[in-house]
C-alpha positions in Angstrom: 279.7 -53.3 -108.2 277.4 -50.0 -108.7 273.7 -51.6 -109.5 271.6 -49.3 -111.6 268.6 -50.5 -109.9 270.1 -49.0 -106.7 270.6 -45.8 -108.1 267.3 -44.0 -107.4 267.2 -45.3 -103.9 270.6 -43.9 -102.9 270.9 -40.6 -104.7 271.7 -38.0 -102.3 270.1 -35.2 -100.8 270.7 -32.8 -97.7 270.0 -34.3 -94.4 271.3 -37.7 -94.8 273.3 -38.9 -91.7 275.8 -41.4 -90.7 277.0 -42.0 -87.1 280.7 -42.6 -86.4 281.3 -42.8 -82.4 280.1 -39.5 -81.2 279.9 -37.8 -84.6 277.0 -37.4 -86.8 278.0 -36.9 -90.5 275.6 -35.2 -93.1 276.2 -34.8 -96.8 275.3 -31.1 -98.0 274.5 -30.5 -101.5 275.8 -27.1 -102.4 275.3 -26.9 -106.5 276.0 -28.6 -109.8 278.4 -27.6 -112.1 280.1 -28.9 -115.2 283.8 -29.6 -116.2 285.2 -31.0 -119.2 285.3 -34.6 -119.3 288.5 -35.2 -120.9 290.4 -33.0 -118.2 288.3 -34.9 -115.6 289.6 -38.3 -116.9 292.9 -37.6 -118.2 294.3 -40.6 -120.2 291.2 -42.6 -120.0 289.5 -42.5 -123.3 286.0 -40.9 -123.6 284.7 -44.1 -124.9 285.1 -45.9 -121.2 284.5 -42.7 -119.1 281.3 -41.7 -121.1 279.6 -44.8 -120.2 279.1 -43.6 -116.3 279.7 -39.8 -116.7 278.0 -39.0 -120.2 278.9 -35.5 -121.7 276.8 -32.5 -122.7 277.5 -30.7 -126.4 280.5 -28.9 -124.8 282.5 -32.2 -123.7 281.4 -31.4 -120.0 280.1 -33.9 -117.4 277.8 -32.9 -114.3 279.7 -32.7 -111.2 278.4 -32.2 -107.7 280.1 -29.9 -105.1 279.2 -31.6 -102.0 280.4 -30.4 -98.5 280.6 -32.6 -95.3 278.8 -31.7 -91.9 280.6 -33.2 -88.8 278.6 -32.5 -85.6 279.6 -33.5 -81.8 278.6 -31.6 -79.0 279.0 -27.7 -79.7 281.2 -28.2 -82.7 279.6 -27.8 -86.1 282.4 -28.4 -88.7 282.1 -28.2 -92.4 284.6 -30.0 -94.9 284.7 -27.9 -98.0 282.1 -25.2 -99.0 281.4 -25.7 -102.7 281.5 -23.4 -105.7 279.6 -20.7 -103.9 277.5 -17.9 -105.3 278.1 -14.2 -106.9 280.3 -15.4 -110.0 279.8 -13.3 -112.8 277.9 -14.5 -116.0 281.2 -15.6 -117.8 282.6 -17.4 -115.1 279.1 -19.1 -114.3 278.6 -20.1 -117.7 282.0 -21.5 -118.5 281.1 -23.8 -115.7 277.7 -24.3 -116.1 277.0 -23.3 -112.5 273.4 -24.2 -111.5 272.1 -23.3 -108.1 268.3 -23.8 -109.0 268.2 -27.0 -107.1 270.8 -27.0 -104.3 272.6 -24.3 -102.1 274.8 -24.6 -99.2 272.4 -22.2 -97.3 269.5 -24.5 -98.2 271.2 -27.7 -97.3 272.0 -26.4 -93.9 268.6 -25.4 -93.0 267.1 -28.6 -94.0 270.1 -30.2 -91.5 268.5 -27.5 -89.0 271.2 -25.3 -88.9 272.4 -21.7 -90.5 275.8 -20.4 -91.4 275.9 -18.8 -87.8 276.1 -22.2 -86.1 279.1 -23.3 -88.0 282.3 -23.3 -85.5 284.9 -24.7 -87.8 285.7 -25.1 -91.8 287.9 -27.5 -92.9 289.2 -26.9 -96.7 290.9 -29.9 -98.6 292.5 -27.4 -100.9 291.5 -23.9 -102.4 290.4 -24.4 -105.8 287.4 -22.4 -106.6 284.9 -25.4 -106.4 286.1 -26.0 -102.7 286.3 -22.6 -101.3 284.1 -20.5 -103.5 281.2 -20.7 -100.9 283.7 -19.6 -97.9 283.1 -16.2 -98.3 280.6 -13.7 -100.1 280.1 -10.2 -101.0 277.7 -8.1 -99.0 275.4 -5.3 -100.2 278.4 -2.7 -99.7 280.4 -4.7 -101.9 282.9 -6.1 -99.3 284.2 -9.6 -98.9 282.8 -11.4 -95.9 283.1 -14.9 -94.2 280.2 -17.1 -95.1 280.6 -18.3 -91.5 280.9 -15.6 -89.1 281.5 -17.7 -85.9 284.0 -20.1 -87.7 287.5 -20.9 -87.9 289.2 -21.8 -91.3 291.6 -24.3 -91.8 293.7 -25.4 -94.5 297.8 -26.4 -95.3 300.1 -23.8 -95.0 301.7 -25.3 -98.2 298.5 -25.2 -100.0 297.8 -21.5 -99.2 301.3 -20.6 -100.1 300.9 -22.4 -103.5 297.6 -21.0 -104.1 298.6 -17.2 -103.6 301.2 -18.1 -106.4 300.0 -20.8 -108.4 301.5 -22.0 -111.5 300.7 -21.6 -115.2 299.1 -25.0 -115.4 296.8 -24.2 -112.5 296.3 -20.8 -111.7 292.8 -20.7 -113.5 291.8 -23.2 -110.6 292.3 -20.4 -107.7 290.5 -17.0 -107.3 292.4 -15.4 -104.5 289.3 -13.2 -103.8 287.5 -16.1 -102.3 290.1 -17.0 -99.4 293.0 -14.3 -99.1 290.8 -12.0 -97.2 290.1 -14.7 -94.8 293.8 -14.9 -94.0 294.2 -11.1 -93.9 291.5 -11.1 -91.0 293.0 -13.7 -89.0 290.4 -16.2 -89.9 292.1 -18.7 -91.7 294.5 -21.1 -89.7 297.3 -22.8 -91.6 298.2 -26.2 -90.8 301.8 -27.8 -90.9 301.1 -31.4 -92.3 299.0 -34.1 -90.8 297.2 -33.7 -87.5 294.4 -35.4 -85.5 291.8 -32.2 -85.8 289.6 -33.8 -82.8 289.8 -37.2 -81.2 289.1 -39.6 -84.3 289.0 -36.9 -86.7 292.6 -37.2 -88.6 293.8 -34.6 -91.5 296.3 -36.2 -93.9 298.4 -34.7 -96.3 298.3 -35.7 -100.2 300.2 -33.8 -102.8 299.4 -35.3 -106.3 296.4 -33.2 -107.1 298.0 -30.2 -105.8 300.3 -29.4 -103.1 299.0 -29.7 -99.5 295.7 -30.9 -100.3 294.4 -32.8 -96.9 292.0 -35.3 -96.8 290.0 -36.5 -93.6 289.3 -39.7 -91.8 286.4 -39.9 -89.3 286.8 -43.0 -87.4 285.4 -44.7 -83.9 288.3 -47.5 -84.3 285.6 -49.9 -85.9 283.7 -47.7 -88.4 285.3 -45.1 -90.7 284.5 -42.6 -93.2 287.2 -41.4 -95.5 287.1 -38.1 -97.5 289.6 -38.3 -100.4 289.0 -34.7 -101.8 290.2 -34.4 -105.2 292.6 -37.3 -104.9 289.5 -39.8 -105.9 286.7 -36.9 -106.7 283.9 -39.2 -107.8 283.1 -43.3 -107.8 284.3 -43.4 -111.4 288.0 -42.4 -110.2 288.3 -45.3 -107.8 290.2 -47.4 -110.6 293.8 -46.7 -110.5 294.1 -45.4 -114.1 291.2 -42.9 -113.8 293.3 -39.8 -112.7 292.4 -36.3 -113.4 294.5 -34.3 -116.1 294.0 -31.6 -113.4 296.2 -33.1 -111.1 299.9 -31.4 -110.9 301.5 -34.5 -110.3 299.3 -37.5 -111.6 302.0 -40.4 -110.6 301.9 -38.9 -107.1 298.2 -39.3 -107.1 298.6 -42.7 -108.7 300.5 -43.7 -105.4 298.4 -42.2 -102.9 295.4 -43.6 -104.4 296.9 -47.2 -104.1 297.7 -46.2 -100.3 294.0 -45.1 -99.7 292.2 -47.9 -101.6 294.3 -50.6 -99.8 293.2 -49.5 -96.6 289.9 -48.7 -97.6 289.5 -52.4 -98.7 291.3 -53.9 -95.3 289.8 -51.8 -92.8 286.3 -51.1 -94.4 286.2 -47.5 -95.0 283.4 -45.9 -96.6 284.4 -43.6 -99.4 283.0 -40.3 -99.6 282.9 -38.4 -102.9 282.6 -34.7 -103.2 281.9 -34.6 -107.0 280.0 -37.5 -107.7 276.6 -36.3 -109.1 274.8 -39.5 -108.0 276.7 -41.3 -104.9 278.0 -39.4 -101.8 279.5 -42.7 -100.8 280.2 -46.1 -101.5 282.6 -49.0 -100.2 285.7 -50.1 -102.2 286.0 -53.7 -103.8 289.5 -55.1 -105.3 289.0 -57.6 -107.9 291.3 -59.5 -110.4 291.3 -56.3 -112.4 291.9 -54.0 -109.7 290.1 -51.7 -107.3 286.4 -50.7 -108.3 283.5 -48.7 -106.4 281.7 -51.0 -104.3 277.9 -50.9 -103.1 276.5 -47.4 -102.3 276.5 -46.5 -98.5 273.1 -45.0 -97.3 274.5 -42.2 -95.0 271.3 -42.5 -93.2 272.3 -45.8 -91.9 272.9 -46.0 -88.1 
């Protein structure tokens, strides 16, 4: 169980590294933002979720937008790009976007890199808080790729959904942040699960949104699993804790069961993109079900 006395020790900063086989993995903080607590926890009552995720006067809870950097040889891979910058005032206020402490650029610099060093960008899906930092608007008002030397990757079904979303989830998509990448031939559309590089596996889940992809990095004995928005924070590890944002919550439930079962049996470290306190934890199974276990220091070798 997450212990309060470990909270300060395990708060995340850019530059923390875990090594799995030939890969060095770094958590990159990109910003803080806020989403409605009720939407984040679905059918779970506020009296339960507010214990670990206190809300502000607008019922919003603090969210991280954490990217994962994977380095090996000449490859520098980023998983998701955070909310990004350059949003209009209304949008920024609705979501409480705060870059005062963290930016993707600063976190890359802290890791000894710049945007030009990135060779690959894996996008779990195309919601604004995952792809917003993939592009930027230059001084002449043109949209440019944030990572000029990188190839971007997303599932084909997710891209097709993103350009024609439903009325339920259309507010989560902002086409200007990713359609230009596709039009310029910078965005590669994947068709199903694949081994991206030896020991890096992309898997498809469909509960949160169609064609959402998760990432497993493993050397056969040690593994880190990035579930994207299937399990966005450590508070979402218990099975009933499913976001109201999910298009198919019962599908999410079955996907969580599979992920958490494997995490316990195989000792996966679980990476959290949106948890404001913990970048990663282990998973425990008790008589009451699954819960987040001990925080994992990503600097552990």
